[in-house]
N, C-alpha and C positions, 0 to 999 in steps of 0.2 A: 290427491295427486302426489302430495309429498309422501304420503304413507307408502305408495307403491314404489316410488323411487328408493326409499329407504329399504324396503324389502328386497328390491333388486340388488342393491349394493350389498346387503347382508348375504344374499344367496351367492353373489360373486365372491365375496370374502370366504365363505364356507367352501366354495368350489376350489379356490386357490389353496386353501389350507388342507383340503382333503388329499391324502396320499394313498388312496386305495389302489391306484394303478401304477404307482411309481416303480414298484419292483419289476413289473412286467416290462416297462419302458427301459429300465436300467439293464435288465437281462437281454433285451433285444439289441442293445448297443454293445454290451460286454461279451456275450457269447460268441459272435462272429470273430471278434478280435482274439479271444481265447483259442478258438479252433484254428485260426490262421497261425497263431504262435505255436500251437502243438504240431500242426502239420509241417511248419517250417523246421521245427526241431527234428521231426522224424526224417524229413527229406535230407537235411544236412548230416544227420547222424548216419544215414545209409551211405551218403557220398563219402563220409570219412571212413566208414567200414570198408567200402570198396577200395578206397585209396590205400589203406593199410594192408588189405589183402593182396592187391596187385604188387605192391612193393615187397611184401613178404615172398610172394611167388618169384619175383625177379631175383631177390637175394638167394633164395634156395636154388634157383636154376643156375646162377653163377657159381655157387658152391659145388653143385653137382657137376658142372662142366669143368671146374678147375681141379677137381679131385682126379687122381689116377684111377682109371677104370679097369685096366687090364694089364697086369704085370707081364704076362706071357706073350701079349700081342704088340708090345712096343708102346704101350700107353697111348694108343690112338684116341683122337677126340671123338666124342659121341656125336652123332648127327643132330642137327638142330631140331629136326622133327621129333627125335627121341626125347630131347629135353622138353619140348612143348608137350608131348603126349604123356610122359611119365613123371614129370616134375611140376610143370605149371598147371596143367589141367586139373589134376587131383586137388591141388590147393584151392583153385578157384571154385571147383565143384563143392568142396567142403564148406565154403562160405556162401553158397547159393549165388555165385557170380557166374554168368554165362561165358564159358571159355571160347565159344565160337566168335565172340565179339572182339577178341584180341587183335590188334592191328599193328602192323610194322614190327614184327618180332626180329630182333637183331642180336646175334651172338658173335661177339668179337673175342678172338683168342690171341694170346701172346701180346697183350696190351701192356704198356708201361704204366703202372699204377701211380708211381711217384716221380714224375718228370722233374729234373733239376736236383734230385737227391744224389749224393755220392754212391749210395747203395741202391742199385736199381732193382725193383721188384716187378715181376711179370705176373699177369693175372688174366682173368676173364671178365668181360662186361656183358651183361644181358640187359636189354632194354626193350620195352614195348609200350604201346598206347592202349588205353581202354576208354571207350566213350561212355559217358553217364548222362542220362536225361533225367530231369527232375520229375519223376513219376512214382506214384505209389499205387500199385494195383490198377494201372491204366488211368489214374487220375493225374492230370497235369497241374502243376502248381500255379501257372500264370496264364493270363489271356494271351491270345496270339499277337497282340500289339507289342508285347515284350519279347520279341523274337530272339535276342541274345540269350535270354534265360530259358526259353522253351526249346531252343536247339540243343541245349545241354553243354557239357564241358568234356574235354579230353583229359584224362588222367594219365600222366606220364610216369612209367615205372622204370627204375634203373637199379640194378644190383651189380656189385663187383666183388670178386674174391681173388685172393692171391693163390697162384698155382703152388701146389705142394711138390716138393722134390722127392 
C-alpha cells in the first residue's frame, strides 16, 4: 500500500513538473490580448486619420472662401455648396472618408478673427461635424452593453482664414 502511494505522489510530481502544454495555455491567454491591442491601435489610428483629414478640409475650405475669386465681378463670395463640392469633398474622398456624412456645414464670412485687438482682421470660418463609429470593415469594437463607445463620436472640424485685400 505504501508503494502505490509513493508511486502516485511521484506521478503527481512529474505531472506538475511537466511543461508540455504550457506554451499552448500561455498563447491562449496572450493572443486575444495581443489582437485586442492591435485592433485598438487600428481603430484609434483611423479615428485620428479622419480627425486630421476633416480639419485639413475645413482649413482649405476657409482659405478658398477667404481668397478673392473674381476681380471683374466684384469679388463676390462663392456659394457654400460650391465650397463643399469643390474643396471639402475632394479632400475627404482622397483620404477614403465618406463626404456624404458631413453634418452641419457652416460658412461664416466677415468674421472678426482677433476680437479685442487694436488692428481688426476679418476672415472666414468654416466648420462642420463628422460622425465616426469604431468599426473596421463592419467589425464593431465593443459589445452592445458599452453603448457610448458603440454609438461613436462626433469629430468637430473648424478652419479659419484671414481675408485677403
